[in-house]
N, C-alpha and C positions, 0 to 999 in steps of 0.2 A: 309499476313501470315494466314493460315488456323486456324480457331478457336480462333484467338486472334485479337482484334480490339482496337488500341491505337491511339488516335487523335494526331498524330505527323506528321509534314511535313518532318522530318528527315527519312532516310531509316531505316527500322526496322532490328534489328540484327537477325542472324539465331537462331532458337529455336529448341529444342528437346522436344517432347511431349510424354505423356504416353498413349495416345489413339487417334484414328482417328478423332472423333467428340467430342472435349472437351466440358465440361459444360460451361455455360455462364460466371461463375466466377472461372476460373482455378487457381491453385496455380502456381505462377510465381517466379522462382528463377533467380535472377541476376548473372551475371558472378562472381562477388566478393563473393557472398553467396555460390555458388558452390565450389569455391576454399577454402573457410573457412570450409565448411563441410569436404573437403578433409584433410585439416590440422588437424582438431579436431580428425578425425578418425585415421590419422597416429599417432597422439600423444597418443591415446588410445592404439593402437597396440604397440607402443614403450614401454609404461608403462607396458603392459602385458608381453612383452618379457623380460624386466628387472627383473620381479618378478618371472620368472620361476625358479623352484628349486626342493628341496627334496619332497615337497608335491605332485607335478606333477609326479615326478618319482615314488613315492609310489602308486599313483592312478593307473597308467598304469600297474604296477606290480600286484596290487590287482585284476585288471580286467583280466589280462592274467591268473592269477592263478585261478580265478573263472571260466573262460571259460574252462580251462583244467579239473577242477573238475566236471563241468557239463557234459563234454564229457565222461569222465571216468564213471560217474554215469549212463548216458544214454546208453552207450554201454553195461555196466554190467547188467542193468535192462532188456534190450532186450534179454539177454541170457536166462532169465526166462520168456520170453514173452508168455509162454502158460498160465500165470496168467494175466487176463485182466487188473487188476489195475497196475501190473508191466509194461505191455506193454505200457499203457497210460502214465505212469510216465516216462518210458524210452524215449518215443517220445517227451514229454514235455522237458525233461532235454537235449536231443540232439538238439532240436529245439533252445533252449536258447543258447546252446553252439555255434551253427552255426550263430545265429544272432549276438552274441557278437563278434565272430571271424570276421564277414564280416563287421559289422557297427562300433562298438566302437573301435575295434582293427584294422582290415585290412584297411578299408576306411580311417581312420584317420592316421594310421602309413604311408600309402603310399602317404599322402599329405605332409609328412615331418614333421608332428607335433611333433615328438619325435627324430628327427635327432640330436638335440642338446645334447642328452644324450650319444651319441657315443656308443650305445648298438647295437651290430651286429644283434641281433634278431629283433630289432625294427628299422632297417634302411629302409628308403623309397625306396631305389634303389635295394634292395635284398629281401624284404619281399614277401612272397607268401601266399595266403589265401585259405580257404576251400570252393572253388567254381570252376566252370569249366572255367571261364574267366582267361587267363594268365594275371599276374599282369602288365607286361610291356605294353600290349595292353590297358589295363584299364587306366594306367597312361597317355597314349597318348590321348584317347578318352575323358577321364574325366578331369584329371588335366589340360591338355593343352587346348584342343578344348572347353570343356564346361566352364571351369572357366575363360578362356581368353575372349570367345565371348558369354558370358551368355545371352541367349534370343535374340541374333542377328539372325534374320531369314535368312536362307541360310548358316549360319556359325556355329551355335550351333545345332549339330545333336540331341541333347537331346530333342529338341522341336519336339515331335512326334516320336522320335526314328526311323525315316525313314518309319514308317508304319501307324502312327496315324495322324489325323487332330486335333491338339491341340490349334490352333490359328486361328481366323477368317481371318487373312491376307494370310493363306495358301488357294490357289485356290481350290474350291470345285470340286469334281469329284464323279461320282456314286460309285466308289470304296469305298468312305468313308462312305457309308450307313452301312458298316460292322464295323465301328469304335468301337462299344461296344463289338463286338465278337473279333476283333483283340486285344483289350485292355485286355479282359479277358484271351485270350491265352497268351499275354505277361506277365500278372500277375502270371499265373500258372507256366510258364516256364521262369521266369524272369532271372535266372542265365544264361540260354542259349541264351536269347535275349541280355544280356550284352556281352556275349562272341562274338556274331556275329556282334555287334554294329560297330566295326571299319572296317568291310568289305564294308560298304556302299552298301548293296545289291541293294537298289533302284537305285543307280547310275550305278551299273553293268548292271541291267536290262534295264535302259534307254540308255545304250551305252556310258555313260560318263566316265566309268572306266572299265578297261580290267579285265578279270578273272585272267589273269597272275599276276596282282597286289595282288590278294587275296591268291595266293599259299603260300607265306611266312607266312601269318597270319594263314592259314589252318594247316601249320605244327605245330604252336604253340598251336592251338586248339586241335590237335591230341594228342600232348604230355600231355597237362594239363587235358583235359577231359578224356583221357584214365585212367590216375592215379586216378581221382575222381570216375569214374564209377567202376573201379576195387575195390577201397577201400570200397564204400558204398554198391555195389550190387553184389560183388563176395567174397572178402576177409572176411569181417566181417560176412556176412551171412554164409560162410563155417565154420568160426571158431565157430559159435554157434551150429554147428552140427544139431541135429534134429529140432532146432529152425531156420533153414535157411529161411523159408518163412516169419515167423513173423519178423525176423530181417530185411530182405530185405524190407518188407512193412513198418517197423518202420522207416528205413533210408529214404525211399521214402517220407514218411509222414513228417519227419523232414525237408527235403529239400523243400517240398511243403509249409510248414508253413513259413520257412525262405523267400521263394520267394514272397509269398503273403504279408508278413510283410514289406519286403524291398520295394517292389513296392509301397505299400500304403504310406509309410513314404516319399519316394522320390517324388512320384507324388504330395503329399499334400504340399511339399515344393516348387513346381515348377509351378503347374497348377491350383490352385483354383481360383475362381473369383477374379478379382482385380489385379492379377499378369500381368505385362505388358511386351511387346516385342518391338523390335526396328529393324531398317533397317541398312544395311551396310553404306549407305550414311550418315545417321544421326550420326553414332558413329565414323566416320572417324576422325582421329587426336584428339582422346579423350584425355583430360587432366586426371590427377590423380582424381581430384574432380568429373569430369563427370563419370569416371569409377565407383567410389563409389556410386553415385546417381543411376546409372543403376542397380547396385547390390541391392540397397534398393528397387527399384521399381519392380525388376524382381524376387523376392523371397517372401516366406511366411513361417510363423512359426506355430507350434502346441503347444498349452498349455498342461500342464500335470504335474505329480509328478516327483520327482528326479529319481525314478526307471524307469519311462517311458522314461525320457530323456536319461538314460543310454542305455536302450533297443533300442532306436532309433539311437544310435551312437551320440546323441546330434544333429542329423540332424533335430530334432524338432525345433532347432534354425537355420534354413536354411538361414535366413537373415544375422545373425552373421557369419555363415560358408562362405557365399559368400564374405562377407567383408574381413574375415580373415582366409582363407582356411588352412594356415600353422600354426595357433595357436592351442594348445591342445583344443580339442572340449569340454572337461569337464569345460573349462573356459567360454564357451558361456553364461551359465546362469548368471554369474557375469557381463558380458559385456552387456547383453541385456537391463537392465534398462537405461544405458547410451545412448545406441543406440536409444532406444525408445524416450528418452527425447529429443535427438537431432532431431528426426523426428518431434516430436510435436512442437519443437521450430521453425522449418522452415516450418511447415504445410505439411510435407510429410506423405503419408499413411504408416503405420506400420501394414502389413497384418498378423493378427494372429487369431487363433480360436481353439476350441477343436478338437480332432481327428475326431469325428463323423461329425462335421460341415464341416471340411476340406475335408474328404473323400466324403461326400455327394456333395460338391461343385464340386470336380473333376469329379465324375461320371456324374453329370448333364451336365458338359461341354462336356464330351465325347460323350454323347447322343446327345446334342444340336448341336455340330459341325459335327455330322454325317449327318445332314439334309441340304438341300440346304439353302443358306443364306436368300432367300426370304421367307422361311417358319418360320423364327425365328426372334426375335427382340434382339437388342443389350442391354446388362445389363448396368445400370448406374454405373459409377465408378468415383473415384477422378481423375481429370485431372491435369497433371503436366507439365508446360512449362518451359524448361530450356534454358536460354540464353547460346548459344554456344560461345566458345572462338574463333572458326574458322568458318566462314560461310561455309555451306555444301549445296549440292544439296538435294532435297527431301523435305518432309514436316514434317510428324509426325510419332511417334511410334504407335504401335497398342496395344490396351488393349486385352489381350487373354481371356477375360471372355466369 
């Protein structure tokens, strides 16, 4: 077994590892330990579900109310955008409104985190958000594909979004020399990148998918994007009369701020150094415990203040989100100490750091993986070997550092 030497005459069990070339002394989890981790996390989830109630209901209502007030304030201030302070304040308020709508409200509501409330406006199946991506397409590409196959190469399309090289296991090609440029473009136009994500354009170009398959998606893009463009770049600018241009630019600036912020938070939760990826063969026939461990190894957190966590949609607790995607996200800070203690008890890495550190780690990786593998060295990381319940073909997962 690669990276593991045990002086036994008996056949070695199948293992799943967090990197290709493990350190000499990796963390080794036996089968019973993996399943105990699963039982502990299931119990934590059940306790949290049992405690949901009035406080959670009041929290999301307060956030929705704040988002609406920020939008009203932002739109109103842009109407007097001939005053530079009013224009700046309007852009700031509208940016906060869009961030709250997309992250702490939209993303979390569409995960079903508030379906238990039976509130029509907060129903995961009917909610629509303030961005160009249709909610139903996002639920498929994100809720189903990403959260089911987190960091499984070839199955989780969030690894690189079809245009970036974000893992050393992705075969290098001269195309990836543009990695930093593509990432910058995706960051600035993030809502449009999310909209196109389900089209799998790279598979269409490669002939693995027909353009005819994209037509139903394109109809959804047209309906949703048309409404967003008309609202932000036609209707509100026209309503502002002589302030048409400042309002249009203010709306564009708010969308840009939201795009850059969402990109940064999401990439910091998935791609900083130490976050690990896996192969289809290694994760076949996964048990509940193995699924949980994969989420722990394939995610990262960002430290910050309570306000920062709200503005990140609590995706600053990406580890807890991947473990419990349908629990109200504002509960993640309460769950994090227990999850971290469990990781420490079993010797598992708990990847966390400040925003600047995680952003810097992500962009270093983007630049590093743009280069041919022979030009760069692999960063050291904690190696984890997991005894599989079912022997599988293949060897080890890959550290995406």
